[in-house]
C-alpha positions in Angstrom: 0.0 0.0 0.1 1.3 3.3 -1.1 1.9 6.3 1.0 2.0 8.6 -1.4 -1.6 9.4 -1.3 -2.3 9.8 2.7 -1.8 13.2 4.3 1.5 13.9 5.8 -0.1 14.1 9.3 -1.1 10.4 8.9 2.3 9.3 7.5 4.0 11.2 10.3 1.4 9.2 12.8 2.5 6.2 11.0 6.1 7.2 11.7 5.3 7.6 15.4 3.3 4.4 15.9 6.3 2.2 14.0 8.6 3.9 16.7 6.5 2.9 19.6 6.1 -0.5 18.3 9.5 -1.2 17.4 10.5 -0.2 20.7 12.3 2.9 20.2 9.8 4.8 22.7 8.6 2.5 25.5 5.5 2.9 27.4 6.4 5.6 29.9 9.1 7.2 28.0 9.1 10.8 26.5 8.3 11.3 22.9 10.7 13.8 20.8 9.1 17.2 21.3 7.0 18.4 18.2 9.7 20.9 17.1 12.7 18.2 17.3 10.4 15.6 15.3 9.3 18.1 12.7 13.1 18.9 12.4 13.8 15.4 12.0 11.2 14.6 9.6 11.4 17.8 7.3 7.7 18.7 8.5 5.8 21.4 9.7 5.5 21.6 13.5 1.9 22.3 13.1 1.4 19.2 11.0 3.4 16.9 13.6 1.1 18.6 16.6 -2.0 17.4 14.7 -0.4 13.8 14.5 0.6 13.9 18.3 -2.9 15.3 19.0 -4.5 12.3 17.4 -2.4 10.0 20.0 -3.5 12.2 22.7 -7.0 11.9 22.0 -6.4 8.1 21.7 -5.1 8.0 25.0 -2.0 6.9 23.8 0.2 9.4 24.9 -0.1 11.5 27.7 0.9 15.1 28.2 2.8 16.8 31.2 2.6 20.5 30.6 5.8 21.8 30.6 7.5 18.6 30.2 6.3 16.6 27.4 4.2 13.7 25.9 5.1 10.4 27.2 3.8 6.8 25.9 0.9 5.8 28.0 0.9 2.7 29.6 -0.8 0.0 27.5 -0.6 2.1 24.5 1.6 -0.8 22.6 -1.0 -3.4 22.7 -3.6 -1.0 21.7 -1.6 0.4 18.7 -0.5 -3.2 18.0 -4.4 -4.2 17.7 -5.2 -1.0 15.8 -2.6 -2.0 13.2 -3.3 -5.2 13.2 -6.8 -4.6 12.4 -5.9 -1.8 9.6 -3.7 -4.3 7.8 -6.2 -7.2 7.8 -9.0 -4.8 6.7 -6.8 -2.4 4.0 -3.5 -4.1 2.8 -4.2 -7.9 3.3 -6.9 -8.3 0.9 -4.3 -6.7 -1.9 -1.5 -9.5 -0.8 -3.8 -12.4 -0.8 -5.2 -11.4 -4.4 -1.3 -10.7 -5.3 -0.6 -14.6 -4.0 -3.6 -16.1 -5.5 -2.5 -14.4 -8.9 0.7 -15.8 -8.5 -0.1 -19.3 -7.0 1.6 -18.6 -3.7 0.2 -20.3 -0.5 1.3 -19.2 2.9 3.3 -22.4 3.1 5.4 -21.1 0.2 6.1 -17.8 2.2 7.4 -19.5 5.4 10.0 -21.4 3.3 11.4 -18.4 2.2 12.0 -16.9 5.4 
């Protein structure tokens, strides 16, 4: 699935989610500041703030005024579940169709890993 057509704030949200799931930002640790993350990503700080706000609205991060944003307890499990559901709904059907077209089975994939 191509990211090119997705709004920038959603791509940034995906990058933040991936970093949390990958263990770069464990639960209880502080996320990079909006300005720092914006500079790293070459993005507008307002766009980063929108992505961070979505995490806050979902209860995945906790804001400590004057300190920063921290990954909330339970965020990894909730993110993983959300990402699995999204993968199965949005990406898997296309992958499964391509596998059928190529005559691939799941067992063929495990042999190449």
